C-alpha positions in Angstrom: -0.5 23.4 -26.1 2.6 21.4 -25.2 2.8 17.7 -25.7 -0.9 17.6 -26.3 -1.6 19.2 -22.9 -3.6 22.5 -23.0 -1.4 25.3 -21.7 -4.0 26.4 -19.0 -3.6 23.0 -17.3 0.2 22.8 -17.4 0.7 24.3 -13.9 -2.0 22.1 -12.4 -0.5 19.0 -13.9 3.0 20.0 -12.7 1.5 20.5 -9.1 -0.1 17.1 -9.3 3.2 15.5 -10.4 5.0 17.2 -7.6 2.5 16.0 -5.0 2.7 12.4 -6.4 6.5 12.5 -6.3 6.4 13.8 -2.7 4.1 10.9 -1.5 5.7 8.3 -3.7 4.4 7.3 -7.2 6.3 4.0 -7.4 4.4 0.7 -7.4 5.0 -0.1 -3.8 4.2 3.4 -2.4 1.8 3.3 0.5 -0.7 5.5 -1.3 -0.9 3.2 -4.2 -0.9 -0.1 -2.2 -3.4 1.1 0.5 -5.9 2.4 -2.2 -5.5 -0.8 -4.1 -6.4 -2.8 -0.9 -9.4 -0.7 -0.3 -10.6 -1.4 -3.8 -10.0 -5.2 -3.6 -12.7 -7.7 -3.0 -11.9 -8.5 0.7 -9.7 -6.0 2.5 -12.3 -3.3 3.3 -14.8 -5.9 4.6 -12.1 -7.5 6.7 -11.3 -4.1 8.2 -15.0 -3.4 8.9 -15.6 -6.8 10.6 -12.4 -6.3 12.6 -13.8 -3.0 13.8 -16.1 -5.1 16.0 -13.1 -6.5 17.9 -10.8 -9.4 18.0 -11.6 -12.5 15.9 -10.2 -15.9 15.6 -9.4 -16.9 12.0 -12.1 -19.5 11.5 -14.8 -17.2 13.0 -13.6 -14.3 10.9 -13.9 -16.5 7.8 -17.4 -17.5 8.7 -18.6 -13.9 9.1 -16.9 -12.8 5.9 -18.6 -15.6 4.0 -22.0 -14.7 5.6 -21.6 -10.9 4.7 -20.0 -11.1 1.3 -21.8 -11.2 -2.1 -19.4 -14.0 -3.1 -20.4 -16.2 -0.2 -16.9 -17.8 -0.2 -13.3 -16.9 0.7 -10.6 -19.5 0.7 -8.4 -20.0 3.6 -5.4 -19.0 1.5 -6.9 -15.7 0.3 -8.0 -14.8 3.8 -4.5 -15.5 5.2 -2.9 -13.5 2.3 -5.2 -10.5 2.9 -4.6 -10.6 6.7 -0.9 -10.8 6.2 -0.9 -7.8 3.8 -3.0 -5.8 6.3 -0.6 -6.8 9.0 2.4 -5.8 7.0 1.1 -2.4 6.6 0.4 -2.1 10.3 -3.4 -2.2 10.1 -3.9 -5.6 11.7 -2.3 -7.3 14.6 -2.0 -11.1 14.7 -2.0 -12.8 18.0 -1.1 -16.4 18.6 -1.4 -18.3 22.0 1.2 -20.7 23.3 -1.4 -23.5 23.2 -1.0 -26.6 21.1 -2.3 -26.1 18.6 -1.9 -22.3 18.8 -5.1 -20.2 18.8 -4.6 -17.4 16.3 -6.7 -14.2 16.4 -6.7 -10.9 14.6 -7.6 -7.3 15.6 -7.2 -3.8 14.2 -4.3 -1.7 15.4 -4.9 2.0 16.1 -3.7 2.8 12.6 -6.2 0.1 11.3 -9.0 1.7 13.2 -8.3 5.0 11.6 -8.2 3.4 8.1 -11.4 1.6 8.8 -13.1 4.9 9.8 -11.9 6.5 6.6 -13.2 3.5 4.5 -16.6 3.8 6.2 -16.6 7.5 5.4 -16.0 6.7 1.7 -18.6 4.0 1.7 -21.1 6.3 3.2 -20.4 8.8 0.4 -20.8 6.2 -2.3 -24.1 5.0 -0.7 -25.4 8.6 -0.5 -24.6 9.0 -4.2 -26.0 5.6 -5.3 -29.0 7.1 -7.2 -26.8 9.5 -9.2 -24.3 6.7 -10.0 -27.1 4.4 -11.1 -28.6 7.1 -13.2 -25.2 7.8 -14.9 -24.8 4.1 -15.6 -28.2 3.9 -17.2 -27.5 6.9 -19.3 -24.2 5.5 -20.4 -25.6 2.1 -21.2 -28.4 3.7 -23.3 -26.0 5.7 -25.4 -25.4 4.7 -29.0 -21.7 5.3 -29.7 
């Protein structure tokens, strides 16, 4: 055992460290930021709603409020989430030349692929919900 790590795991840990270094393990690495977005309160729901097509900002906000457990999203938070998704190339913002401009959002091809992967993960979690709930109950009943 080296540094508290069992010897039989040393090669596997080294391979994992190499993989992480290859894909970026710094705070702003795409793998870290995108996974964080998928785990935040709003981004995945925004992606899934935008899968339906192009949405104006106000309409998107109304639908998110209707679908979310929180039943509220501030204008500021929605704008920040959309900008972050746009920055990563998942969402396209379109503004008309009208006064005032009409702003709408839609998924890019990259965003469509991410939304499909998010749906796949959601499907897996939903298919495992019984096992997850059972594990939670067992954990909560333990007397540590």
